[in-house]
PyMOL CGO cylinders between C-alpha atoms (Angstrom):
from pymol import cmd
from pymol.cgo import CYLINDER

trace = [
    CYLINDER, 203.04, -32.98, -129.63, 201.52, -35.98, -127.91, 0.3, 1, 1, 1, 1, 1, 1,
    CYLINDER, 201.52, -35.98, -127.91, 198.00, -34.68, -127.32, 0.3, 1, 1, 1, 1, 1, 1,
    CYLINDER, 198.00, -34.68, -127.32, 196.90, -37.60, -125.16, 0.3, 1, 1, 1, 1, 1, 1,
    CYLINDER, 196.90, -37.60, -125.16, 199.85, -37.36, -122.80, 0.3, 1, 1, 1, 1, 1, 1,
    CYLINDER, 199.85, -37.36, -122.80, 199.31, -33.62, -122.43, 0.3, 1, 1, 1, 1, 1, 1,
    CYLINDER, 199.31, -33.62, -122.43, 195.60, -34.14, -121.64, 0.3, 1, 1, 1, 1, 1, 1,
    CYLINDER, 195.60, -34.14, -121.64, 196.51, -36.74, -119.02, 0.3, 1, 1, 1, 1, 1, 1,
    CYLINDER, 196.51, -36.74, -119.02, 199.11, -34.42, -117.46, 0.3, 1, 1, 1, 1, 1, 1,
    CYLINDER, 199.11, -34.42, -117.46, 196.59, -31.57, -117.27, 0.3, 1, 1, 1, 1, 1, 1,
    CYLINDER, 196.59, -31.57, -117.27, 193.90, -33.87, -115.85, 0.3, 1, 1, 1, 1, 1, 1,
    CYLINDER, 193.90, -33.87, -115.85, 196.24, -35.08, -113.12, 0.3, 1, 1, 1, 1, 1, 1,
    CYLINDER, 196.24, -35.08, -113.12, 197.39, -31.51, -112.38, 0.3, 1, 1, 1, 1, 1, 1,
    CYLINDER, 197.39, -31.51, -112.38, 193.72, -30.54, -111.89, 0.3, 1, 1, 1, 1, 1, 1,
    CYLINDER, 193.72, -30.54, -111.89, 193.23, -33.53, -109.57, 0.3, 1, 1, 1, 1, 1, 1,
    CYLINDER, 193.23, -33.53, -109.57, 190.54, -35.08, -111.76, 0.3, 1, 1, 1, 1, 1, 1,
    CYLINDER, 190.54, -35.08, -111.76, 189.86, -38.76, -112.28, 0.3, 1, 1, 1, 1, 1, 1,
    CYLINDER, 189.86, -38.76, -112.28, 189.23, -40.11, -115.76, 0.3, 1, 1, 1, 1, 1, 1,
    CYLINDER, 189.23, -40.11, -115.76, 185.59, -40.52, -114.76, 0.3, 1, 1, 1, 1, 1, 1,
    CYLINDER, 185.59, -40.52, -114.76, 185.28, -36.89, -113.65, 0.3, 1, 1, 1, 1, 1, 1,
    CYLINDER, 185.28, -36.89, -113.65, 186.78, -35.62, -116.89, 0.3, 1, 1, 1, 1, 1, 1,
    CYLINDER, 186.78, -35.62, -116.89, 184.47, -37.90, -118.88, 0.3, 1, 1, 1, 1, 1, 1,
    CYLINDER, 184.47, -37.90, -118.88, 181.46, -36.48, -117.06, 0.3, 1, 1, 1, 1, 1, 1,
    CYLINDER, 181.46, -36.48, -117.06, 182.57, -32.86, -117.49, 0.3, 1, 1, 1, 1, 1, 1,
    CYLINDER, 182.57, -32.86, -117.49, 183.34, -33.23, -121.19, 0.3, 1, 1, 1, 1, 1, 1,
    CYLINDER, 183.34, -33.23, -121.19, 180.35, -35.50, -121.92, 0.3, 1, 1, 1, 1, 1, 1,
    CYLINDER, 180.35, -35.50, -121.92, 182.60, -38.20, -123.37, 0.3, 1, 1, 1, 1, 1, 1,
    CYLINDER, 182.60, -38.20, -123.37, 183.11, -41.82, -122.38, 0.3, 1, 1, 1, 1, 1, 1,
    CYLINDER, 183.11, -41.82, -122.38, 185.76, -42.92, -119.95, 0.3, 1, 1, 1, 1, 1, 1,
    CYLINDER, 185.76, -42.92, -119.95, 186.92, -45.53, -122.52, 0.3, 1, 1, 1, 1, 1, 1,
    CYLINDER, 186.92, -45.53, -122.52, 187.42, -42.91, -125.24, 0.3, 1, 1, 1, 1, 1, 1,
    CYLINDER, 187.42, -42.91, -125.24, 189.40, -40.65, -122.89, 0.3, 1, 1, 1, 1, 1, 1,
    CYLINDER, 189.40, -40.65, -122.89, 191.51, -43.60, -121.77, 0.3, 1, 1, 1, 1, 1, 1,
    CYLINDER, 191.51, -43.60, -121.77, 192.42, -44.41, -125.38, 0.3, 1, 1, 1, 1, 1, 1,
    CYLINDER, 192.42, -44.41, -125.38, 193.04, -40.74, -126.08, 0.3, 1, 1, 1, 1, 1, 1,
    CYLINDER, 193.04, -40.74, -126.08, 195.41, -40.36, -123.09, 0.3, 1, 1, 1, 1, 1, 1,
    CYLINDER, 195.41, -40.36, -123.09, 197.40, -43.35, -124.36, 0.3, 1, 1, 1, 1, 1, 1,
    CYLINDER, 197.40, -43.35, -124.36, 197.53, -41.74, -127.82, 0.3, 1, 1, 1, 1, 1, 1,
    CYLINDER, 197.53, -41.74, -127.82, 195.64, -44.69, -129.34, 0.3, 1, 1, 1, 1, 1, 1,
    CYLINDER, 195.64, -44.69, -129.34, 193.07, -42.39, -130.92, 0.3, 1, 1, 1, 1, 1, 1,
    CYLINDER, 193.07, -42.39, -130.92, 192.83, -38.74, -131.94, 0.3, 1, 1, 1, 1, 1, 1,
    CYLINDER, 192.83, -38.74, -131.94, 190.00, -36.33, -131.13, 0.3, 1, 1, 1, 1, 1, 1,
    CYLINDER, 190.00, -36.33, -131.13, 188.29, -33.99, -133.53, 0.3, 1, 1, 1, 1, 1, 1,
    CYLINDER, 188.29, -33.99, -133.53, 188.93, -30.28, -132.97, 0.3, 1, 1, 1, 1, 1, 1,
    CYLINDER, 188.93, -30.28, -132.97, 185.44, -29.90, -131.45, 0.3, 1, 1, 1, 1, 1, 1,
    CYLINDER, 185.44, -29.90, -131.45, 186.01, -32.84, -129.07, 0.3, 1, 1, 1, 1, 1, 1,
    CYLINDER, 186.01, -32.84, -129.07, 189.46, -31.57, -128.10, 0.3, 1, 1, 1, 1, 1, 1,
    CYLINDER, 189.46, -31.57, -128.10, 187.94, -28.15, -127.42, 0.3, 1, 1, 1, 1, 1, 1,
    CYLINDER, 187.94, -28.15, -127.42, 185.33, -29.77, -125.12, 0.3, 1, 1, 1, 1, 1, 1,
    CYLINDER, 185.33, -29.77, -125.12, 188.06, -31.64, -123.22, 0.3, 1, 1, 1, 1, 1, 1,
    CYLINDER, 188.06, -31.64, -123.22, 190.29, -28.60, -122.88, 0.3, 1, 1, 1, 1, 1, 1,
    CYLINDER, 190.29, -28.60, -122.88, 187.37, -26.48, -121.66, 0.3, 1, 1, 1, 1, 1, 1,
    CYLINDER, 187.37, -26.48, -121.66, 186.49, -29.20, -119.12, 0.3, 1, 1, 1, 1, 1, 1,
    CYLINDER, 186.49, -29.20, -119.12, 190.09, -28.86, -117.91, 0.3, 1, 1, 1, 1, 1, 1,
    CYLINDER, 190.09, -28.86, -117.91, 189.63, -25.11, -117.49, 0.3, 1, 1, 1, 1, 1, 1,
    CYLINDER, 189.63, -25.11, -117.49, 191.80, -24.03, -120.41, 0.3, 1, 1, 1, 1, 1, 1,
    CYLINDER, 191.80, -24.03, -120.41, 191.60, -22.92, -124.05, 0.3, 1, 1, 1, 1, 1, 1,
    CYLINDER, 191.60, -22.92, -124.05, 192.88, -24.47, -127.26, 0.3, 1, 1, 1, 1, 1, 1,
    CYLINDER, 192.88, -24.47, -127.26, 195.31, -21.57, -127.64, 0.3, 1, 1, 1, 1, 1, 1,
    CYLINDER, 195.31, -21.57, -127.64, 196.86, -22.25, -124.23, 0.3, 1, 1, 1, 1, 1, 1,
    CYLINDER, 196.86, -22.25, -124.23, 196.80, -26.01, -124.83, 0.3, 1, 1, 1, 1, 1, 1,
    CYLINDER, 196.80, -26.01, -124.83, 198.91, -25.70, -127.97, 0.3, 1, 1, 1, 1, 1, 1,
    CYLINDER, 198.91, -25.70, -127.97, 201.23, -23.03, -126.63, 0.3, 1, 1, 1, 1, 1, 1,
    CYLINDER, 201.23, -23.03, -126.63, 204.69, -24.54, -126.47, 0.3, 1, 1, 1, 1, 1, 1,
    CYLINDER, 204.69, -24.54, -126.47, 206.28, -23.87, -123.12, 0.3, 1, 1, 1, 1, 1, 1,
    CYLINDER, 206.28, -23.87, -123.12, 210.01, -23.49, -123.42, 0.3, 1, 1, 1, 1, 1, 1,
    CYLINDER, 210.01, -23.49, -123.42, 211.84, -25.17, -120.59, 0.3, 1, 1, 1, 1, 1, 1,
    CYLINDER, 211.84, -25.17, -120.59, 213.41, -22.60, -118.28, 0.3, 1, 1, 1, 1, 1, 1,
    CYLINDER, 213.41, -22.60, -118.28, 217.19, -22.66, -118.29, 0.3, 1, 1, 1, 1, 1, 1,
    CYLINDER, 217.19, -22.66, -118.29, 218.48, -23.03, -114.74, 0.3, 1, 1, 1, 1, 1, 1,
    CYLINDER, 218.48, -23.03, -114.74, 222.22, -23.49, -115.25, 0.3, 1, 1, 1, 1, 1, 1,
    CYLINDER, 222.22, -23.49, -115.25, 224.43, -21.20, -117.33, 0.3, 1, 1, 1, 1, 1, 1,
    CYLINDER, 224.43, -21.20, -117.33, 227.88, -22.13, -118.57, 0.3, 1, 1, 1, 1, 1, 1,
    CYLINDER, 227.88, -22.13, -118.57, 230.70, -19.89, -119.80, 0.3, 1, 1, 1, 1, 1, 1,
    CYLINDER, 230.70, -19.89, -119.80, 229.52, -20.43, -123.39, 0.3, 1, 1, 1, 1, 1, 1,
    CYLINDER, 229.52, -20.43, -123.39, 226.23, -18.71, -122.38, 0.3, 1, 1, 1, 1, 1, 1,
    CYLINDER, 226.23, -18.71, -122.38, 227.97, -15.58, -121.03, 0.3, 1, 1, 1, 1, 1, 1,
    CYLINDER, 227.97, -15.58, -121.03, 228.12, -12.36, -122.99, 0.3, 1, 1, 1, 1, 1, 1,
    CYLINDER, 228.12, -12.36, -122.99, 231.35, -10.40, -122.52, 0.3, 1, 1, 1, 1, 1, 1,
    CYLINDER, 231.35, -10.40, -122.52, 231.69, -6.67, -123.15, 0.3, 1, 1, 1, 1, 1, 1,
    CYLINDER, 231.69, -6.67, -123.15, 235.31, -5.55, -122.98, 0.3, 1, 1, 1, 1, 1, 1,
    CYLINDER, 235.31, -5.55, -122.98, 235.58, -1.82, -122.43, 0.3, 1, 1, 1, 1, 1, 1,
    CYLINDER, 235.58, -1.82, -122.43, 238.58, 0.42, -121.92, 0.3, 1, 1, 1, 1, 1, 1,
    CYLINDER, 238.58, 0.42, -121.92, 238.23, 0.64, -118.13, 0.3, 1, 1, 1, 1, 1, 1,
    CYLINDER, 238.23, 0.64, -118.13, 236.50, -2.65, -117.32, 0.3, 1, 1, 1, 1, 1, 1,
    CYLINDER, 236.50, -2.65, -117.32, 235.16, -5.96, -118.57, 0.3, 1, 1, 1, 1, 1, 1,
    CYLINDER, 235.16, -5.96, -118.57, 231.52, -6.83, -118.01, 0.3, 1, 1, 1, 1, 1, 1,
    CYLINDER, 231.52, -6.83, -118.01, 230.46, -10.48, -118.07, 0.3, 1, 1, 1, 1, 1, 1,
    CYLINDER, 230.46, -10.48, -118.07, 226.71, -10.99, -118.29, 0.3, 1, 1, 1, 1, 1, 1,
    CYLINDER, 226.71, -10.99, -118.29, 226.63, -14.33, -116.50, 0.3, 1, 1, 1, 1, 1, 1,
    CYLINDER, 226.63, -14.33, -116.50, 222.88, -14.86, -116.94, 0.3, 1, 1, 1, 1, 1, 1,
    CYLINDER, 222.88, -14.86, -116.94, 221.83, -13.98, -120.50, 0.3, 1, 1, 1, 1, 1, 1,
    CYLINDER, 221.83, -13.98, -120.50, 218.67, -12.05, -121.39, 0.3, 1, 1, 1, 1, 1, 1,
    CYLINDER, 218.67, -12.05, -121.39, 218.05, -10.78, -117.87, 0.3, 1, 1, 1, 1, 1, 1,
    CYLINDER, 218.05, -10.78, -117.87, 215.91, -7.89, -119.07, 0.3, 1, 1, 1, 1, 1, 1,
    CYLINDER, 215.91, -7.89, -119.07, 212.94, -10.24, -118.58, 0.3, 1, 1, 1, 1, 1, 1,
    CYLINDER, 212.94, -10.24, -118.58, 214.00, -11.03, -114.99, 0.3, 1, 1, 1, 1, 1, 1,
    CYLINDER, 214.00, -11.03, -114.99, 213.72, -9.03, -111.81, 0.3, 1, 1, 1, 1, 1, 1,
    CYLINDER, 213.72, -9.03, -111.81, 217.45, -8.95, -111.12, 0.3, 1, 1, 1, 1, 1, 1,
    CYLINDER, 217.45, -8.95, -111.12, 220.61, -8.90, -113.19, 0.3, 1, 1, 1, 1, 1, 1,
    CYLINDER, 220.61, -8.90, -113.19, 223.89, -10.43, -112.04, 0.3, 1, 1, 1, 1, 1, 1,
    CYLINDER, 223.89, -10.43, -112.04, 227.12, -9.47, -113.76, 0.3, 1, 1, 1, 1, 1, 1,
    CYLINDER, 227.12, -9.47, -113.76, 230.76, -10.27, -113.15, 0.3, 1, 1, 1, 1, 1, 1,
    CYLINDER, 230.76, -10.27, -113.15, 232.74, -7.03, -113.33, 0.3, 1, 1, 1, 1, 1, 1,
    CYLINDER, 232.74, -7.03, -113.33, 236.51, -7.06, -113.84, 0.3, 1, 1, 1, 1, 1, 1,
    CYLINDER, 236.51, -7.06, -113.84, 238.39, -3.85, -113.13, 0.3, 1, 1, 1, 1, 1, 1,
    CYLINDER, 238.39, -3.85, -113.13, 242.09, -3.67, -114.08, 0.3, 1, 1, 1, 1, 1, 1,
    CYLINDER, 242.09, -3.67, -114.08, 244.48, -1.33, -112.26, 0.3, 1, 1, 1, 1, 1, 1,
    CYLINDER, 244.48, -1.33, -112.26, 242.97, 2.16, -112.54, 0.3, 1, 1, 1, 1, 1, 1,
    CYLINDER, 242.97, 2.16, -112.54, 239.75, 0.76, -114.02, 0.3, 1, 1, 1, 1, 1, 1,
    CYLINDER, 239.75, 0.76, -114.02, 236.31, 2.15, -113.30, 0.3, 1, 1, 1, 1, 1, 1,
    CYLINDER, 236.31, 2.15, -113.30, 232.81, 0.89, -113.85, 0.3, 1, 1, 1, 1, 1, 1,
    CYLINDER, 232.81, 0.89, -113.85, 230.36, 3.12, -115.61, 0.3, 1, 1, 1, 1, 1, 1,
    CYLINDER, 230.36, 3.12, -115.61, 228.37, 5.47, -113.41, 0.3, 1, 1, 1, 1, 1, 1,
    CYLINDER, 228.37, 5.47, -113.41, 225.06, 3.98, -112.36, 0.3, 1, 1, 1, 1, 1, 1,
    CYLINDER, 225.06, 3.98, -112.36, 222.56, 6.80, -112.60, 0.3, 1, 1, 1, 1, 1, 1,
    CYLINDER, 222.56, 6.80, -112.60, 219.91, 7.10, -109.86, 0.3, 1, 1, 1, 1, 1, 1,
    CYLINDER, 219.91, 7.10, -109.86, 217.16, 4.49, -110.21, 0.3, 1, 1, 1, 1, 1, 1,
    CYLINDER, 217.16, 4.49, -110.21, 214.39, 2.93, -108.15, 0.3, 1, 1, 1, 1, 1, 1,
    CYLINDER, 214.39, 2.93, -108.15, 216.09, -0.44, -107.53, 0.3, 1, 1, 1, 1, 1, 1,
    CYLINDER, 216.09, -0.44, -107.53, 218.73, -1.90, -105.27, 0.3, 1, 1, 1, 1, 1, 1,
    CYLINDER, 218.73, -1.90, -105.27, 222.21, -3.30, -105.83, 0.3, 1, 1, 1, 1, 1, 1,
    CYLINDER, 222.21, -3.30, -105.83, 224.42, -5.86, -104.18, 0.3, 1, 1, 1, 1, 1, 1,
    CYLINDER, 224.42, -5.86, -104.18, 228.11, -6.52, -104.78, 0.3, 1, 1, 1, 1, 1, 1,
    CYLINDER, 228.11, -6.52, -104.78, 230.54, -9.16, -103.56, 0.3, 1, 1, 1, 1, 1, 1,
    CYLINDER, 230.54, -9.16, -103.56, 234.26, -8.57, -104.09, 0.3, 1, 1, 1, 1, 1, 1,
    CYLINDER, 234.26, -8.57, -104.09, 235.72, -11.86, -105.32, 0.3, 1, 1, 1, 1, 1, 1,
    CYLINDER, 235.72, -11.86, -105.32, 239.28, -10.58, -105.88, 0.3, 1, 1, 1, 1, 1, 1,
    CYLINDER, 239.28, -10.58, -105.88, 241.15, -7.39, -105.09, 0.3, 1, 1, 1, 1, 1, 1,
    CYLINDER, 241.15, -7.39, -105.09, 239.86, -4.19, -103.55, 0.3, 1, 1, 1, 1, 1, 1,
    CYLINDER, 239.86, -4.19, -103.55, 237.50, -1.56, -104.96, 0.3, 1, 1, 1, 1, 1, 1,
    CYLINDER, 237.50, -1.56, -104.96, 236.32, 1.89, -104.04, 0.3, 1, 1, 1, 1, 1, 1,
    CYLINDER, 236.32, 1.89, -104.04, 232.55, 2.27, -103.98, 0.3, 1, 1, 1, 1, 1, 1,
    CYLINDER, 232.55, 2.27, -103.98, 231.88, 5.91, -104.75, 0.3, 1, 1, 1, 1, 1, 1,
    CYLINDER, 231.88, 5.91, -104.75, 228.43, 7.30, -103.99, 0.3, 1, 1, 1, 1, 1, 1,
    CYLINDER, 228.43, 7.30, -103.99, 228.16, 11.06, -104.25, 0.3, 1, 1, 1, 1, 1, 1,
    CYLINDER, 228.16, 11.06, -104.25, 230.98, 12.40, -102.07, 0.3, 1, 1, 1, 1, 1, 1,
    CYLINDER, 230.98, 12.40, -102.07, 231.38, 9.14, -100.09, 0.3, 1, 1, 1, 1, 1, 1,
    CYLINDER, 231.38, 9.14, -100.09, 234.21, 6.74, -100.80, 0.3, 1, 1, 1, 1, 1, 1,
    CYLINDER, 234.21, 6.74, -100.80, 234.01, 3.28, -99.25, 0.3, 1, 1, 1, 1, 1, 1,
    CYLINDER, 234.01, 3.28, -99.25, 236.80, 0.72, -99.54, 0.3, 1, 1, 1, 1, 1, 1,
    CYLINDER, 236.80, 0.72, -99.54, 235.53, -2.82, -100.14, 0.3, 1, 1, 1, 1, 1, 1,
    CYLINDER, 235.53, -2.82, -100.14, 238.06, -5.67, -99.87, 0.3, 1, 1, 1, 1, 1, 1,
    CYLINDER, 238.06, -5.67, -99.87, 238.03, -9.25, -101.15, 0.3, 1, 1, 1, 1, 1, 1,
    CYLINDER, 238.03, -9.25, -101.15, 235.36, -11.24, -99.32, 0.3, 1, 1, 1, 1, 1, 1,
    CYLINDER, 235.36, -11.24, -99.32, 233.36, -8.13, -98.40, 0.3, 1, 1, 1, 1, 1, 1,
    CYLINDER, 233.36, -8.13, -98.40, 230.03, -6.99, -99.80, 0.3, 1, 1, 1, 1, 1, 1,
    CYLINDER, 230.03, -6.99, -99.80, 228.12, -3.81, -100.47, 0.3, 1, 1, 1, 1, 1, 1,
    CYLINDER, 228.12, -3.81, -100.47, 224.37, -3.24, -100.61, 0.3, 1, 1, 1, 1, 1, 1,
    CYLINDER, 224.37, -3.24, -100.61, 222.75, 0.03, -101.61, 0.3, 1, 1, 1, 1, 1, 1,
    CYLINDER, 222.75, 0.03, -101.61, 219.63, 1.59, -102.99, 0.3, 1, 1, 1, 1, 1, 1,
    CYLINDER, 219.63, 1.59, -102.99, 219.83, 3.17, -106.39, 0.3, 1, 1, 1, 1, 1, 1,
    CYLINDER, 219.83, 3.17, -106.39, 218.67, 6.57, -105.16, 0.3, 1, 1, 1, 1, 1, 1,
    CYLINDER, 218.67, 6.57, -105.16, 222.08, 8.13, -105.71, 0.3, 1, 1, 1, 1, 1, 1,
    CYLINDER, 222.08, 8.13, -105.71, 224.50, 7.79, -108.63, 0.3, 1, 1, 1, 1, 1, 1,
    CYLINDER, 224.50, 7.79, -108.63, 227.46, 5.51, -107.89, 0.3, 1, 1, 1, 1, 1, 1,
    CYLINDER, 227.46, 5.51, -107.89, 230.33, 3.55, -109.44, 0.3, 1, 1, 1, 1, 1, 1,
    CYLINDER, 230.33, 3.55, -109.44, 233.29, 1.32, -108.59, 0.3, 1, 1, 1, 1, 1, 1,
    CYLINDER, 233.29, 1.32, -108.59, 236.95, 2.15, -109.06, 0.3, 1, 1, 1, 1, 1, 1,
    CYLINDER, 236.95, 2.15, -109.06, 240.11, 0.06, -108.70, 0.3, 1, 1, 1, 1, 1, 1,
    CYLINDER, 240.11, 0.06, -108.70, 243.09, 2.03, -107.41, 0.3, 1, 1, 1, 1, 1, 1,
    CYLINDER, 243.09, 2.03, -107.41, 245.21, -1.05, -106.67, 0.3, 1, 1, 1, 1, 1, 1,
    CYLINDER, 245.21, -1.05, -106.67, 247.81, -2.74, -108.90, 0.3, 1, 1, 1, 1, 1, 1,
    CYLINDER, 247.81, -2.74, -108.90, 245.90, -6.02, -109.20, 0.3, 1, 1, 1, 1, 1, 1,
    CYLINDER, 245.90, -6.02, -109.20, 242.68, -6.73, -111.08, 0.3, 1, 1, 1, 1, 1, 1,
    CYLINDER, 242.68, -6.73, -111.08, 239.51, -6.59, -109.01, 0.3, 1, 1, 1, 1, 1, 1,
    CYLINDER, 239.51, -6.59, -109.01, 236.56, -8.91, -109.72, 0.3, 1, 1, 1, 1, 1, 1,
    CYLINDER, 236.56, -8.91, -109.72, 233.11, -8.14, -108.36, 0.3, 1, 1, 1, 1, 1, 1,
    CYLINDER, 233.11, -8.14, -108.36, 229.87, -10.08, -108.57, 0.3, 1, 1, 1, 1, 1, 1,
    CYLINDER, 229.87, -10.08, -108.57, 227.35, -7.24, -108.97, 0.3, 1, 1, 1, 1, 1, 1,
    CYLINDER, 227.35, -7.24, -108.97, 223.60, -7.80, -108.86, 0.3, 1, 1, 1, 1, 1, 1,
    CYLINDER, 223.60, -7.80, -108.86, 221.05, -5.11, -109.59, 0.3, 1, 1, 1, 1, 1, 1,
    CYLINDER, 221.05, -5.11, -109.59, 217.31, -5.01, -109.48, 0.3, 1, 1, 1, 1, 1, 1,
    CYLINDER, 217.31, -5.01, -109.48, 215.72, -4.17, -111.80, 0.3, 1, 1, 1, 1, 1, 1,
    CYLINDER, 215.72, -4.17, -111.80, 218.17, -5.05, -114.61, 0.3, 1, 1, 1, 1, 1, 1,
    CYLINDER, 218.17, -5.05, -114.61, 220.17, -1.93, -115.52, 0.3, 1, 1, 1, 1, 1, 1,
    CYLINDER, 220.17, -1.93, -115.52, 223.30, -2.97, -117.39, 0.3, 1, 1, 1, 1, 1, 1,
]
cmd.load_cgo(trace, "trace")
């Protein structure tokens, strides 16, 4: 870790000049300048003073922030092949997120699992084929290019009664799959 560069980044994020940080931490502007260029190293006590002047703690300062993954490739997907359908988790580890997208493939006669009643919402986009959206006693046909949106208040599932495979982008909130 480049301590000086991190101090400079935090100082700039807080909108402080080098002079202001020097005043708040009771250090010289020259020392802080050398520190930010990683030409010198502070003692733990001095680093603590600087970090406090920046409104943080040593624990937070040294916490490594993992860069958030924004793009997911096929190698990142997790595939669960079941008897009646294939589930592709297209964004891994979504339990920590507020929504969960999956790519569901239903062969001829295939069915998704029954989604039990829950407090969230769900959205689906039929990429290929046609599916039946079954909620209670209602059966809705959803064709390629069409969508469905429903609350999770009632149990529901998808079924493919056609001869071709159906593919559905299915997004639920909160993550349920």
